[in-house]
N, C-alpha and C positions, 0 to 999 in steps of 0.2 A: 483560510487564515489570512488576515490582512496584516502584513508586516510593515513597519515604518523604521526609518533611520533611528538608531539609539535603542530600539527594542532589545530586550534580553532574550536570548534563545538557547535552547539545548539541542545538540545534534543527536538524532536517532542513531542507535548502534555505535556511538562513540562516546567517550568520556570528555566531551568538550562542551563548555558553556561560554557564551560570548555575547558581543554586542553587534547589532547590524550596522555596517558602515555604508553599504551601497546596495541598491536594488536595481537589477537590470533584467526585467522580465521575470523569468523563473529562477534566475541566477542571483544568489544572495551572497555578498561578501561579508564575512564575519571576522571580527577581531576577537580571538579567543584568549583565555586567561594565561596561556603560555607565551603571549606576546606576538604570535604569528597571525597573519591574515589568511583565511581559507575561503574558497568559493564552494558553496553548496547549492544543490537544487532546493527549491522551496519545500518540496515534499519530504526532504531529509531533516527538516527543522521543526522544533516544537517551541511555541511562544511561551515564555515564562511570565507569570504574574509578578507583581512587586514583592510578594512574599517568597518567591523562588519556586512556587508550584507550577506545574505544567497547565497551560490554558488550552482547553480543547474546543476550538471553534471551527475546525476544518470541515466538519460535516455540513455546515451551512451552504457550501458551494456545490454540493453534489446534486445530480439531477434524478437518477433512477432510484426508486424506492423498492426494495425487495424484501420478501419475507423469507427468512432462512430458518429452517428447523435446526436449532442448535443441539438439543438433546431429545432425540426421537422417543426415548423411553418415557420421558416426562412430558413430551409434547410442548416444550417451551418454544415459543416463536420470538424471533428477534427481527426487528426492522433495521435493515442496513441500507444506507444510501451510498451510491457511487455514480460516477460520471462515465457514460459510454459515448460521449460526443467526440467527434474528430475521427480521423482516419485510423489512428492507432491509440486507443484509449489506454491510460496508465491507471492501474488499480493498485493502491498501496495496501498490502496485507498486514502491515504493522497493527497490532491490537490497539495502539493509541489512536489510530485512524478509524478502524472498523467499529470498535466498541469502547469508546473512551471511559464510559462509566460502568461497564460490566466487569464483575469480578469473577474470575474463573477459579474453580476448585484446585486445578492442577494444570501443568503444562500440556498434558495430553488433551484435556478438555478444550484448551485454547487452540491447539493444533487442529483438532476436529472441526472447530468453529471456522477457522481460517480456510480449511479445505472445502467446507460446505459453501463458503463464499465463492471460492474458485469455481465450483460446480455450477452455481447459480449464474455467475458472470459468463461462463462458457455457454450455458443454455440461452441466456438473453442475447449475447453477442451473436450466436448462431441464428437465432430467430430474426434479429435485426440485420442479418447479413453483414456483420462486421467481421472481417477476415483476420485482422491482427489485433492482439491485445498484449500489453506488457504488464506482468505482475511483479511488483516490487516486494521482495521478501527480505532484503537486507543480507548482510554477510553472517554475522553472529556465529553460532556453532554449525550452521548449515542444515539443521534438521528440517526446517520448513521448505527449503529449496529441494532437499532430497525427497521429501514426502510429496511435494508438488509434482516433481518430475516422475516419481513412481506412479502417482495417480494418472498422469497424462499417458504414460506407457500402457498401464493396465486397463484403463477405461475409455481412452479416446484415440483409437487407431487413425482417425481422420485428422488428428492434430499433430503438427510438427512443432518442435520447440528448440530454442537455442538461447544462449546468453543474450540479455538485453544490451543495449548500447553501453559500451564500457565508458565512453566519455560522459554519458548522462548519469549512469547508475553504478559505475564500478563493476564489481562482481555481484551486486545485490539485486539483479532482476533477471527474469526469464520472459522472453517474448514467445508467444504462440502464434501459429498460422493455422487457421481452420480451413481445411481443404474441401470439406463437404458441408455446405450451409443448408439449414432447413429451408424448404421451399424451392430448392434448385433441382 
């Protein structure tokens, strides 16, 4: 997503809409409707079109293309793109980022989809010998965070996890460390 000064944005997981005042790398200063200025990470914002609808262009910048089986009983395949570049890739699990045009029948289906993405990211990261990955899940009601950590405990004994950087993500991220990489 390419942001410019004066673009209208919506904050993910918050009820804030505002205008971009300053761009400093991935830090975006936004003047919100409440009259205050806030600084957000770029991945926490959604660009708004002139009609007020969310514009979904973030997938253009991702590198890895994965096939995720979303509904195994129906055999539905989804292609999800994400970036595993850098020492500590950040994967945004918000549905607006993963599948902006997909409509889920219910919250459970969406959650299963997000967890399938997590499994595939872990598989690819392990193969590529990427030790650390940050999953951005947001704060919300905490269901995705709880299910993510439950999955890690039950299925990945070689993975340690903890809260992601508070200064970068607040309480909305989980960082994992893969202790046993494929090929080692």
